[in-house]
Structures are given as C-alpha cells and as structure tokens.
C-alpha positions in Angstrom: 74.3 -29.6 179.6 77.3 -31.9 179.8 76.7 -35.5 180.8 79.5 -37.6 182.0 79.3 -41.4 182.0 82.2 -43.6 183.2 82.2 -47.4 183.2 84.6 -49.3 185.4 84.5 -52.6 187.3 80.8 -53.0 187.2 80.0 -49.4 188.1 78.4 -46.7 186.0 79.0 -43.2 187.3 76.5 -40.7 185.9 77.2 -37.0 186.6 74.9 -34.3 185.4 73.2 -31.2 186.8 75.4 -31.4 189.9 74.0 -34.9 190.8 75.9 -38.1 190.8 74.3 -41.5 190.6 76.3 -44.7 191.0 74.7 -47.5 189.0 75.4 -51.1 190.0 73.7 -54.4 189.3 71.7 -53.8 192.5 70.8 -50.3 191.4 68.7 -50.8 188.3 68.3 -48.2 185.5 64.7 -47.8 186.7 65.7 -47.0 190.3 68.4 -44.7 189.0 65.7 -42.6 187.2 63.5 -42.6 190.2 66.4 -41.3 192.3 67.4 -38.7 189.7 63.8 -37.4 189.4 63.6 -37.0 193.1 66.8 -35.1 193.3 65.8 -32.7 190.5 62.4 -32.2 192.2 64.3 -31.0 195.3 66.5 -28.7 193.2 63.4 -27.2 191.5 61.9 -26.1 194.9 63.3 -22.6 194.5 62.1 -19.1 194.5 63.9 -18.7 191.1 61.7 -21.3 189.6 58.9 -19.3 187.8 56.4 -22.1 188.3 57.0 -22.9 192.0 54.8 -20.7 194.1 55.2 -22.9 197.1 58.9 -21.9 197.5 57.9 -18.2 197.1 55.1 -18.5 199.7 57.6 -19.9 202.2 60.0 -17.0 201.4 57.1 -14.4 201.8 56.3 -15.9 205.2 59.8 -15.7 206.4 60.1 -12.0 205.4 56.7 -11.1 206.8 57.7 -12.4 210.2 60.3 -9.6 210.5 59.1 -6.9 208.1 56.8 -4.2 209.7 57.6 -1.6 207.1 55.5 0.1 204.5 56.4 -2.7 202.1 54.3 -5.2 204.2 51.1 -4.6 202.2 53.0 -5.2 198.9 54.3 -8.5 200.3 50.8 -9.6 201.4 49.5 -8.7 198.0 52.2 -10.9 196.4 51.5 -13.7 198.8 47.8 -13.6 198.0 48.6 -14.1 194.3 50.9 -17.0 195.1 48.3 -18.6 197.3 45.9 -18.5 194.4 48.5 -20.3 192.2 49.0 -22.8 195.0 45.3 -23.5 195.2 44.5 -21.9 198.5 41.7 -19.5 197.2 40.1 -19.0 200.6 43.3 -17.6 202.2 44.1 -15.5 199.1 40.6 -13.9 199.2 41.0 -13.3 203.0 44.2 -11.4 202.4 42.8 -9.4 199.5 39.7 -8.4 201.4 41.8 -7.3 204.4 44.0 -5.2 202.1 40.9 -3.6 200.4 39.4 -2.7 203.8 42.4 -0.5 204.4 42.3 1.4 201.0 40.1 3.9 199.4 38.5 2.9 196.1 40.8 4.8 193.7 43.9 3.4 195.3 42.5 -0.1 195.2 41.5 -0.2 191.5 44.8 -1.9 190.5 44.1 -4.7 192.9 40.5 -5.4 191.6 41.4 -7.7 188.7 43.4 -9.9 191.1 40.6 -10.2 193.6 38.0 -10.7 190.9 39.8 -13.8 189.5 40.4 -15.0 193.1 36.6 -15.0 193.6 36.1 -16.7 190.3 38.6 -19.4 191.3 36.9 -19.8 194.7 33.6 -20.4 192.9 35.2 -22.9 190.6 36.9 -24.8 193.4 33.7 -25.0 195.5 31.6 -26.2 192.6 33.5 -27.6 189.6 36.1 -29.4 191.7 34.6 -30.3 195.0 31.1 -30.9 193.6 32.0 -32.0 190.1 29.4 -33.0 187.6 29.5 -33.9 183.9 28.5 -30.4 183.1 31.0 -28.6 185.3 32.7 -25.7 183.6 31.3 -26.7 180.2 30.7 -23.6 178.1 28.1 -22.3 177.9 27.4 -23.2 181.5 23.9 -24.5 182.1 21.9 -27.4 183.8 23.9 -29.0 186.6 26.9 -26.9 185.7 25.3 -23.9 187.4 27.0 -23.3 190.7 25.1 -24.4 193.8 27.5 -22.5 196.1 27.3 -19.0 194.6 29.3 -16.7 196.9 32.4 -16.7 194.8 30.7 -15.8 191.5 28.4 -13.2 193.2 31.4 -11.4 194.6 33.3 -11.6 191.3 30.3 -9.9 189.6 30.5 -7.0 192.1 34.2 -6.6 191.4 34.0 -6.8 187.6 31.1 -4.3 187.5 33.2 -1.9 189.6 36.1 -2.3 187.2 33.9 -1.8 184.1 32.4 1.4 185.5 35.9 2.9 185.5 37.2 1.0 182.4 34.2 0.2 180.2 36.4 -1.0 177.4 38.1 -3.7 179.5 37.2 -6.7 177.4 38.9 -9.2 179.7 36.7 -8.1 182.7 33.7 -8.0 180.5 34.3 -11.6 179.4 34.8 -12.8 182.9 31.7 -10.9 184.1 29.5 -12.7 181.5 31.0 -16.1 182.5 30.3 -15.3 186.2 26.6 -14.6 185.4 26.5 -17.9 183.5 27.7 -19.8 186.6 24.7 -18.4 188.4 22.3 -19.4 185.6 21.6 -15.6 185.0 23.1 -15.2 181.5 22.0 -13.3 179.5 18.9 -12.0 181.3 20.6 -10.4 184.4 23.8 -9.1 182.7 23.7 -5.3 182.6 22.9 -4.3 179.0 26.0 -2.2 178.5 28.3 -5.1 179.6 26.5 -8.0 177.9 28.3 -10.1 175.3 25.3 -11.5 173.4 25.1 -14.9 171.8 27.5 -16.8 174.0 24.9 -19.5 174.6 23.8 -19.8 171.0 24.0 -23.3 169.5 26.6 -23.4 166.8 25.0 -26.4 165.1 21.6 -27.2 166.3 21.5 -30.8 164.9 24.6 -31.9 166.8 23.9 -34.2 169.8 25.7 -33.5 173.0 28.6 -35.6 174.2 28.7 -36.6 177.9 31.6 -36.5 180.3 31.7 -39.8 182.2 35.3 -39.8 183.5 34.1 -39.4 187.2 31.9 -42.5 187.1 34.7 -44.6 185.6 37.2 -43.4 188.2 39.6 -42.1 185.6 39.0 -38.3 186.3 42.5 -37.7 187.6 42.8 -34.3 189.3 46.1 -33.0 188.0 48.1 -30.3 186.3 48.8 -30.1 182.5 50.1 -33.4 181.1 49.8 -36.1 178.5 47.6 -39.0 177.7 48.1 -42.3 175.8 45.2 -44.6 175.0 46.4 -47.9 173.7 46.4 -51.7 174.3 49.3 -52.2 176.7 48.6 -55.8 177.7 47.7 -57.0 174.2 44.2 -58.2 175.2 42.5 -56.1 172.4 41.0 -53.6 174.8 42.2 -50.1 175.2 43.9 -48.9 178.4 44.7 -45.3 179.5 48.0 -43.8 180.8 48.2 -40.2 182.1 51.0 -37.9 183.2 51.4 -34.5 184.8 54.1 -31.9 184.1 55.6 -31.3 187.6 58.1 -33.8 189.1 55.7 -34.2 192.0 52.9 -35.3 189.7 52.6 -39.1 189.5 51.7 -41.1 186.3 48.5 -43.1 186.2 47.9 -46.4 184.4 44.3 -47.5 184.1 43.8 -51.0 182.8 40.6 -51.9 180.9 38.8 -54.6 182.7 36.8 -55.6 179.5 33.5 -55.1 181.4 33.0 -51.4 181.2 35.3 -50.5 184.1 38.9 -49.7 184.7 41.4 -50.5 187.5 44.3 -48.3 188.5 47.3 -50.4 188.1 49.9 -47.7 188.6 51.7 -49.2 191.5 51.7 -52.8 190.2 53.0 -51.6 186.8 56.1 -50.1 188.3 55.2 -46.6 187.3 55.2 -45.3 190.9 58.1 -42.9 191.3 58.3 -42.2 187.5 56.9 -38.7 187.9 56.4 -35.7 185.7 55.8 -35.5 182.0 54.1 -32.6 180.2 53.6 -35.1 177.3 53.8 -38.9 176.8 53.8 -40.9 173.6 53.7 -44.6 172.8 56.2 -46.5 170.7 57.6 -50.0 170.2 61.3 -49.2 170.1 62.5 -52.8 170.4 60.0 -54.4 168.0 58.7 -56.9 170.5 55.1 -56.2 170.0 54.6 -54.5 173.4 53.6 -50.8 173.5 56.4 -48.8 175.2 56.1 -45.3 176.6 58.2 -42.1 176.1 57.8 -39.4 178.8 58.8 -35.9 177.9 59.8 -33.4 180.6 60.9 -29.8 181.3 58.7 -27.9 178.8 58.1 -24.2 179.5 60.6 -24.2 182.5 63.3 -21.5 182.1 66.4 -20.6 184.0 67.7 -24.2 183.8 64.8 -25.7 185.7 63.7 -27.4 182.5 66.9 -29.3 182.2 65.3 -32.6 183.0 65.6 -36.1 181.5 62.9 -37.7 179.4 62.1 -41.3 180.1 61.9 -44.4 177.8 59.8 -47.0 179.6 60.0 -50.5 178.3 56.8 -52.6 178.4 57.9 -55.9 179.8 54.9 -57.7 178.5 53.8 -58.8 182.0 51.9 -55.7 183.1 55.0 -53.8 184.2 57.2 -51.1 182.8 61.0 -50.5 183.3 62.8 -47.2 182.8 65.6 -48.0 180.3 66.6 -44.4 179.5 70.1 -44.6 180.7 71.2 -47.9 179.0 69.3 -47.0 175.8 71.4 -43.9 175.2 68.5 -41.5 175.4 69.6 -39.8 178.6 69.7 -36.1 177.9 68.8 -32.9 179.9 66.9 -30.6 177.6 63.5 -29.0 178.3 61.0 -30.6 175.9 57.4 -31.7 175.6 57.5 -32.8 172.0 59.0 -35.7 170.0 58.1 -37.8 167.0 58.8 -41.5 166.4 59.3 -42.7 162.9 61.5 -45.0 160.8 63.6 -42.2 159.3 66.1 -44.5 157.6 63.6 -47.2 156.5 65.5 -50.0 158.3 62.4 -51.4 160.0 63.1 -49.9 163.4 61.7 -46.7 165.0 63.9 -43.7 165.5 63.0 -40.6 167.5 63.4 -36.9 166.8 63.1 -34.7 170.0 62.3 -31.0 169.9 64.1 -28.9 172.5 63.1 -25.5 174.0 66.0 -23.1 173.8 65.3 -19.6 175.0 68.0 -17.8 173.1 67.3 -14.5 174.8 67.8 -16.0 178.2 71.6 -15.8 178.6 71.6 -17.9 181.9 70.0 -20.9 180.2 71.6 -23.7 178.3 71.3 -23.6 174.5 69.5 -26.8 173.5 69.1 -28.1 170.0 66.6 -30.6 168.6 68.1 -34.1 168.4 67.7 -37.2 166.2 68.4 -40.6 167.7 68.7 -43.6 165.3 67.8 -47.1 166.5 70.7 -49.5 166.8 68.4 -52.6 166.8 69.7 -53.7 170.1 67.8 -51.5 172.6 70.1 -48.6 172.2 70.2 -45.4 170.1 72.8 -43.2 168.5 72.6 -39.4 168.3 73.1 -38.5 164.7 71.9 -34.9 164.8 74.9 -33.2 163.4 75.3 -35.6 160.5 71.6 -35.4 159.7 71.6 -31.6 159.7 68.5 -31.3 161.9 69.8 -29.7 165.0 67.4 -26.8 165.0 67.9 -24.3 167.9 64.6 -22.6 168.8 61.9 -22.5 171.4 60.3 -25.7 169.9 56.8 -26.5 171.0 55.7 -29.1 168.5 57.2 -31.6 166.0 55.5 -34.0 163.7 56.6 -36.4 161.0 55.1 -37.8 157.8 56.0 -38.4 154.1 54.6 -35.1 152.8 56.1 -35.6 149.2 55.3 -39.3 148.9 58.8 -40.3 148.2 58.8 -43.1 150.8 60.8 -41.3 153.5 59.3 -39.6 156.5 59.9 -35.8 156.8 59.7 -33.4 159.8 57.8 -30.3 160.5 58.7 -28.1 163.5 56.5 -25.4 165.3 58.2 -22.8 167.6 57.4 -20.0 169.9 60.1 -17.9 168.3 58.0 -17.6 165.2 60.0 -19.6 162.6 58.6 -22.9 161.2 60.8 -25.6 159.8 60.0 -28.2 157.1 62.9 -30.7 157.0 62.8 -32.9 153.9 64.3 -36.4 154.3 66.9 -36.8 151.5 66.3 -40.6 151.4 69.9 -41.7 151.8 70.4 -45.5 151.3 72.5 -47.6 153.6 71.1 -46.6 156.9 72.1 -43.0 157.1 69.8 -40.0 157.4 70.1 -36.4 156.1 67.6 -33.6 156.0 67.3 -30.4 153.9 65.5 -27.3 155.2 62.9 -26.7 152.5 60.7 -24.3 154.5 61.0 -21.4 152.1 60.7 -23.5 149.0 57.5 -25.1 150.4 55.9 -21.6 151.0 55.9 -21.9 154.8 58.5 -19.3 155.7 56.2 -16.2 155.6 54.3 -17.3 158.8 56.2 -15.7 161.6 53.6 -16.1 164.3 54.4 -18.0 167.5 52.9 -21.4 167.2 52.3 -24.5 169.3 50.1 -27.6 168.4 50.9 -29.2 165.1 50.4 -32.3 163.1 50.4 -33.8 159.6 47.2 -35.3 158.3 45.2 -35.7 155.1 42.2 -33.5 155.9 40.8 -33.6 152.3 41.5 -37.2 151.4 43.6 -36.5 148.3 46.4 -38.8 149.3 48.9 -36.0 150.3 49.7 -35.0 153.8 48.7 -31.5 154.9 50.0 -29.5 157.8 48.1 -28.0 160.7 49.8 -25.6 163.1 48.1 -23.5 165.8 48.8 -19.8 166.5 49.8 -19.0 170.1 50.6 -15.3 169.8 49.2 -13.2 172.6 50.0 -10.2 174.8 46.9 -10.3 177.0 44.9 -12.9 178.8 42.9 -15.1 176.4 39.6 -13.8 177.8 40.2 -10.5 176.0 40.5 -12.3 172.6 37.4 -14.4 173.2 35.4 -11.3 174.1 36.7 -9.4 171.0 35.7 -12.3 168.7 32.2 -12.6 170.2 31.7 -8.8 169.8 33.0 -8.8 166.2 36.0 -6.7 167.1 38.8 -7.8 164.7 42.0 -9.1 166.2 44.7 -10.3 163.8 45.6 -14.0 164.1 44.0 -14.4 167.5 44.9 -18.0 168.2 43.9 -19.2 164.7 44.5 -22.8 163.6 46.6 -22.4 160.5 45.9 -25.0 157.8 48.3 -25.6 154.9 47.0 -27.7 152.0 49.5 -29.8 150.2 49.8 -28.8 146.5 51.3 -32.2 145.4 54.5 -30.4 144.2 56.5 -29.8 147.4 54.6 -26.6 148.2 51.7 -25.7 150.5 48.9 -23.1 150.4 47.5 -21.4 153.5 43.7 -22.2 153.4 42.9 -21.2 157.0 40.2 -18.7 156.1 38.5 -20.7 153.4 38.5 -23.7 155.8 36.7 -21.7 158.5 39.6 -21.9 161.0 40.3 -18.2 161.4 38.8 -18.4 164.9 40.0 -17.8 168.5 41.3 -21.1 169.7 44.8 -20.9 171.4 45.6 -24.6 171.4 47.9 -26.0 174.0 47.1 -29.5 172.9 45.0 -31.3 170.4 44.3 -34.3 168.2 42.2 -35.4 165.3 39.8 -38.3 164.8 36.5 -39.1 163.0 33.7 -38.6 165.4 30.9 -39.1 162.8 32.6 -41.8 160.7 32.2 -39.9 157.5 35.9 -40.5 156.6 37.1 -37.0 157.2 39.2 -36.1 160.2 37.6 -33.8 162.9 39.7 -32.0 165.5 39.5 -31.2 169.2 41.8 -28.6 170.9 42.7 -28.2 174.5 43.1 -24.4 175.1 44.5 -21.9 177.5 47.7 -20.5 179.0 49.0 -20.2 182.5 47.1 -17.0 183.2 44.0 -17.8 185.4 42.1 -15.1 183.5 42.4 -17.1 180.3 39.1 -18.9 181.0 38.3 -19.9 177.4 36.6 -23.1 176.1 38.2 -26.1 174.5 37.2 -26.3 170.8 35.7 -29.1 168.7 35.6 -28.7 164.9 33.8 -31.1 162.5 35.2 -31.6 159.0 32.6 -31.0 156.3 33.6 -33.0 153.3 37.2 -32.1 153.4 36.4 -28.5 152.4 35.8 -26.6 155.6 35.5 -27.0 159.4 32.5 -26.1 161.5 32.8 -25.2 165.2 30.5 -27.6 167.0 31.8 -26.8 170.5 28.6 -25.4 172.0 26.1 -28.0 170.7 28.5 -30.9 171.4 29.0 -29.8 175.1 32.7 -30.3 174.9 33.9 -26.7 175.6 35.5 -27.1 179.0 36.6 -23.7 180.3 39.5 -25.1 182.3 43.0 -25.5 180.8 43.2 -28.3 178.2 46.3 -30.2 177.2 46.6 -33.9 176.2 43.8 -35.1 173.8 43.1 -38.6 172.4 40.4 -39.9 170.2 39.6 -43.6 170.8 36.9 -46.2 170.4 37.0 -47.3 174.1 33.6 -49.1 174.0 34.3 -51.1 170.8 31.2 -49.7 169.1 33.0 -48.1 166.2 32.5 -44.6 167.7 35.4 -42.6 168.8 35.1 -40.9 172.2 37.3 -38.0 173.2 39.6 -38.0 176.3 41.0 -34.7 177.4 43.7 -34.4 180.1 42.9 -31.1 181.8 44.9 -28.8 184.1 47.3 -25.9 184.0 50.8 -25.1 185.2 50.1 -24.5 188.9 48.6 -26.6 191.6 45.8 -24.1 191.9 45.0 -24.7 188.3 44.7 -28.4 188.5 41.5 -30.0 187.1 40.0 -33.4 186.5 40.4 -35.2 183.2 37.3 -35.7 181.0 36.1 -38.6 178.8 33.4 -37.3 176.4 31.2 -40.1 175.2 30.3 -39.9 171.5 26.4 -39.9 171.1 26.7 -41.2 167.5 24.6 -38.9 165.4 24.2 -41.3 162.4 24.5 -44.8 161.2 27.8 -44.4 159.3 30.0 -47.5 159.0 33.6 -48.0 160.0 36.6 -50.3 160.1 39.3 -50.7 162.7 42.8 -51.9 161.6 45.6 -53.1 163.7 48.7 -53.5 161.5 51.7 -55.6 162.4 55.0 -55.0 160.5 57.5 -57.6 159.6 60.0 -55.8 157.5 58.3 -52.6 158.6 58.5 -51.6 162.3 56.4 -53.9 164.4 53.6 -51.4 165.1 53.7 -50.1 161.5 54.1 -46.4 162.4 54.3 -44.4 159.2 52.5 -47.1 157.1 49.8 -45.6 154.8 46.2 -46.9 154.7 43.9 -46.2 151.7 40.3 -47.3 151.8 38.4 -47.2 148.6 34.6 -47.6 148.6 31.4 -46.6 146.9 29.0 -44.3 149.0 25.6 -43.4 147.6 26.8 -44.2 144.1 30.0 -42.2 144.3 33.4 -43.9 144.5 35.9 -42.2 146.9 38.9 -43.0 149.1 40.0 -42.3 152.7 43.7 -42.0 153.6 45.3 -42.4 157.0 48.9 -42.8 158.1 49.5 -45.1 161.1 50.3 -42.8 164.0 49.0 -41.6 167.3 47.5 -38.4 165.9 48.3 -34.9 167.0 50.3 -32.9 169.5 50.2 -33.6 173.3 47.9 -36.6 173.3 48.2 -40.0 171.7 45.3 -41.9 170.2 45.6 -45.7 169.7 47.9 -47.1 167.0 45.0 -49.3 166.1 43.6 -47.2 163.3 39.9 -46.3 163.5 38.4 -45.2 160.2 34.9 -44.1 159.0 33.5 -45.0 155.6 30.2 -43.1 155.7 27.2 -45.0 154.3 29.2 -47.5 152.3 28.1 -51.0 152.8 31.3 -52.6 151.7 35.0 -51.6 151.3 36.0 -52.2 147.7 39.7 -52.3 148.6 42.1 -51.8 151.5 45.5 -50.8 150.4 48.4 -50.9 152.9 51.8 -49.3 151.9 54.1 -50.6 154.7 56.6 -48.0 156.1 60.2 -48.6 155.4 59.8 -51.8 153.3 57.7 -50.1 150.7 55.7 -53.3 150.3 52.1 -52.7 149.1 49.2 -55.1 150.0 45.6 -55.1 148.9 42.5 -56.7 150.4 39.3 -56.7 148.4 35.6 -56.6 149.2 35.9 -56.2 153.0 32.8 -56.0 155.2 32.7 -52.9 157.5 32.2 -52.6 161.2 34.9 -55.1 162.1 38.2 -55.2 164.0 40.9 -56.6 161.7 44.5 -57.5 162.3 46.7 -57.3 159.2 50.2 -58.7 159.2 52.7 -57.6 156.6 53.2 -60.3 154.0 50.1 -62.4 154.9 47.4 -62.3 152.3 44.6 -62.9 154.8 43.5 -60.7 157.6 42.3 -61.9 161.0 39.0 -60.8 162.5 39.2 -59.9 166.2 36.0 -60.2 168.2 35.7 -57.7 171.0 32.8 -57.2 173.3 30.9 -54.0 173.1 31.3 -52.3 176.5 28.7 -50.4 178.5 29.9 -47.4 180.5 27.6 -46.6 183.4 27.0 -43.0 184.4 26.5 -43.2 188.1 25.2 -39.7 188.3 22.0 -40.6 186.5 22.5 -44.4 186.3 21.9 -44.4 182.5 23.9 -46.7 180.3 26.2 -44.7 178.1 26.0 -46.5 174.8 24.6 -45.4 171.4 20.9 -45.5 171.2 21.1 -48.1 168.5 23.0 -50.4 170.8 20.6 -49.8 173.7 17.7 -50.8 171.5 19.2 -54.1 170.8 
C-alpha cells in the first residue's frame, strides 16, 4: 500500500487507500486518525468483506424483495446464517423453522447442523448474556451456570439427536449435544448412552480452589468482540488500570481507572479515547521515555481482500489522564493487516523500538503483499523504518511475534509464528553504533521442522535455568474445534490437535521440543494467551483464550499450572476458568495488591453475534507462598526497563534456587503490567535480587530483601524504595461476599 505525504505551507496532505486527509494546525494528528478510521469503517461496509454480515443481510433483503424464483429458499437459508452472525438468533431460528416446515426430513438433513447451532446460540443469548452470572458458560456448566430459560438448549438437543441417528460418528454434533445437556443440568444422567462423552465434568485437580468471575460486579464486563487488554498503571498512582479494545472499527476502546477503593470508573471519554476505535490487540510501551505508559493499537488482523489494510495507532499518554494519537507525526503510519508487534531496545541505545508482524496472504492475488517491519526510535518522538537494512522483512501470514535475548549475548532477538506454517528465529547480530541486523537461524536452532500453522507465542523461562524458552501454539484445523475436543475426550487420536508446542532452550543456540514430556500435547487452539504465577511458587503458569470464528467451536479456555518447571497440569475444570465463549486478550495482574495474580480475559469472537462479556477471575490463593513486586525505572536503559532481566535467589525449605523473569508484558494478545510480580514459594527472605538492565548492560544487586513488598528500583541507585499500596476489596454484588483471600478476611 503506497502512502503519500506532502508538506507545504503548513499543510500535510496524506493520501492512502483512496482517502485524503488535510492536516493543519487546527486538525490535530488525533483528529486525523479519528477521521481516517471513520472513513475506513465506511469502506469496510461491503458484501465483499468476509466479516461484515450486516452488508450481506442488506443485500439479501434487496434481492428477496424482487426474487420469487426457486432460489428464494437458498437466499433465506443464507440470510438466516447471516442473522446468526449479526446476533439476531430469534429471527434466524424463525427462518430456519419456516424452511424446515416446507421440507421432508431427508431433504432437510443438510440444514440441521445450522439450525442446531442457532438454537444453541439462542440459549446462550437468553442465559449467558442477558442473565449473566459468574458461572455462565464456564465448562463444565453447573450451579448458576445452568440455563433458566431452557427452550434453546432443548430444541438443540432434538436437532443433534436427529443428526446423530443418521450420522452416529459425527463428533462435532456429539460434543454439542453433551454441552446442551450440561446447560440443562442433565449431564451425564440424561444423555443417551450411545451419544454420551463421559468424564467431561471430572475435576482435573481436586485440590485446586475455584476462581470467581467478578467482572460484572465491578462494571468492567465489556460486551464486545475479540480484542486486546492492557492492565497497567496509566496515571502513576501505583494502582492498576484496565484498557480494552475490540477488533472492528465500530468497536470502541474502554479505559477503566482504578479508584483505589475496590471500584473502577470508565474514563474513556475524558481520556480522549472516544473515536479511537478497533484494535484486535493493544500493547503498552513508553516510546518517548517520559515515564508515562503509552498504548499501541494493532488493527486489520484476519481481514483479507484489502479490508485489513488499516493503520495501527500510537497513543501518547500525556500524563494528565488523556491520550493523543501521534501515529502520523511519529512516522508509524502504515496500512498492513496486523494484530501483533513487540517493543524492545533492539540496538541497545536506551530507547524502545518496535517490530510489527504483518499478515500477507500470498495465495490471495487481489491482496497487497505486506512484510514485517522494524522501526527504530529516533529519540525525538519519531521512528525510522529500517526493515531492509536489518534483514527482517519476513513475508508470511504472521500471527504472533515475540522478542527476548535467547542466547544471552545482551541483544534482543525475535521469534515469529505464522499461519503459513514456517517459524522464524531472527538472531540479533549485535551491531555497535546504533544499527541493527538480524540473521535467520531457524534451521540452526532446530525449529524449522515444525510446519504446523501456529498462533499464540512468547519467550519465557518456564524451568528457571536462566535461558529463555519458546512457546508457540498450534492452530491447524479443518473442522470446527468441537470435533477435536470430542475426539480428545473419547481417546480418539488426532495429530497436533491444537497443541501448545514448548521448546526448551539448550543453552547452545538450539532448542528441543518438550511438548509431550511437559504435558502440553492437549487440545487447546489458542487465539490469545499469557503467563503468570497464580500460586507464587516461582514457576510461570499459563492461561489460553481459545476458539475460532466458527460458532460450533464451543470449547473451553485453558489454564495450566507449572509443576516445578518440569511439566504442566491442566487445572481448567477445578479452577472454574474454562469459559466456552471465544477467548482472546489475557492478562495476569495483582489488581488487589495482595500479592496474588488474578486473570483478566477479554472475550468475544469475530462477529457481532459472537460478542461476549469480559471476565476477571479472582485468585482464591491456595497457599501461603510469598512474593515480591518490582517496578524498574531505567536511566541508561529504556525508562520502563523492558528487556531487563530479573534474577531472584532465595532458600526455600533448605534448598537454594533462583527465579528468572524478563521485564515485559507477557504473552500474545494481552498485556500484563510492566510492574513485575514474582513468587518465591515458602522462602522467608530473598537472598539476592539481581537486575541486568536492558541496553546498558549494567548489573545491580540487592541483598537480604524481605518478601511481600512493592519495590521501586531505579537504575544506578543502590537503594530501593518501598511503595505502600492499600489492599483492595472487590465486592461480588451477586452474593455480597468480599472477594479477598481467606487470610485477608480473617484479619
């Protein structure tokens, strides 16, 4: 996509995508972006847009007004499917039932799967959305998650039984039938024996205490489509705020400010974010080193045929509670479909640069070929595109990028996950003098043999050996995900059915696939995910948002607990975090200042009819493990210290060990706070905190630190500052209980 910018006599003429914007002193860069997004939204209202059912419904209606031919029923059938995507389940069901009444059974069997899922969605809308509780759509469904309005599920059961009588090996219908019985509180006892999938309600780990979704009571349960979340301190008061986005250009952003009293206030309009719409993903950064957390909004992901050619947005935090879109003057205005980027100091000059992954559908000849891009920070609020010189212009259908110093040479490297099957590990050559150059070492590293389509990815040190490992999630499918979940539950082998691939760092530039021995060869299908330490044992656990655009892909989100850095255990069932709706942005954060990380999940799919409310799962704290929270401030390093490495050394039960954590926001499609929250198990004291500052390479040590504190550490200062934050109580208005750990209540 060519972008033309001309500067003359106080005017800036921006021409792209067929739109022209004249920028003047009266027309700020912020308003320019608002205008541009509005224009692109109008352009995307098109029957050629694969994710715009509204335009197609209007087209169907116009044709139906004049078409009385034999094709009328086919048009009505298409309209019903579109209405379902739009969120009008009642009208869709009405059309399906009318069509069924005109057909004999055999001629209607092809329609049954569509009407079955329409009934399922009707039940979900009536119960999980309009009568939402903390247990709504949590797999396995029980307690107040059982539907009170049961018509939709009952009719879905009739349909799926009819399908299975003709096609008894239809695993997708069998999965949905069992879920429908669950919504009525009739699983497993009323499921016909020949269609039963046993064990779906079995506790994976009986000792795990359940989390509780309290988003509704806090007023942060935004009903929206797939999008991103950032949890961080945007007003520098020490308390964590929440920012959300949704993928369509009609979806607003939301900024919830922490009131420091257990409540949040929606400050979207006052913050200037009104009109800054869209964003399948958002990330935090501090691009201008002013100590205020900025935002980067990524747009256009998944959209083909040119509809994904949308700008991303760099939003400057003005330090007064407002944000300003500075994309155009910063030099970051581009038009490539993306939902993924990574911020790091790639040339070690103390300023954050950004690498953006682009989606290029090479097989789609009518689409623009987009390459990944690297923008270096010019230290003056602007960036320079150095992609060609840095040899990192990967052209692929990129779905995830992440950065870390995997070989411990002091320079951040890049890993790229794609839907075209290839993976890319780009080693930073460590050029001195401000330049950057990368070498593709994928094959040398032992990563080239994995040709599966993949999505979610990140670097982390899962086994605490001081070397960054790689996680990347399989996303290879040719059916709805319900089929794969049923097959897994029935013990029917399916190769690489949404596995989470884990590559252990061998300390010599190579990696070993340890997926099976780590217990991650499970059906997951992650669209988003992140990692944190829910039990404060010092080993990172993982939560994945799951699904795909197909409404029949009704599969639970997944929570895995890390057991001693050796394997992961699926604790989804017992933790009560397995939301069946589409999951995307995920963040781990100690929102209550108790030392326990809660999990925020931004929910929702690609269509308006697949929107869903966000969830905040409160951590019940299953033990009395200790923790430390560190906010690092760079001086020679970038201000928010992204890429700096933390090493905690302590003695636990007579055994000395270390915990390693790089300063970052975590995983893919969800951003945890840059304040690093680390567990130390039963240790009563931290023998040593070691900080290796990004870019500068400076190393600092702090000895004999007491745990369970919030510390601020500034590069070059030999003493840390203790920050005193109030422990917050979140009230669950549904049962009026105070959502704090039992130990805190007892006090």
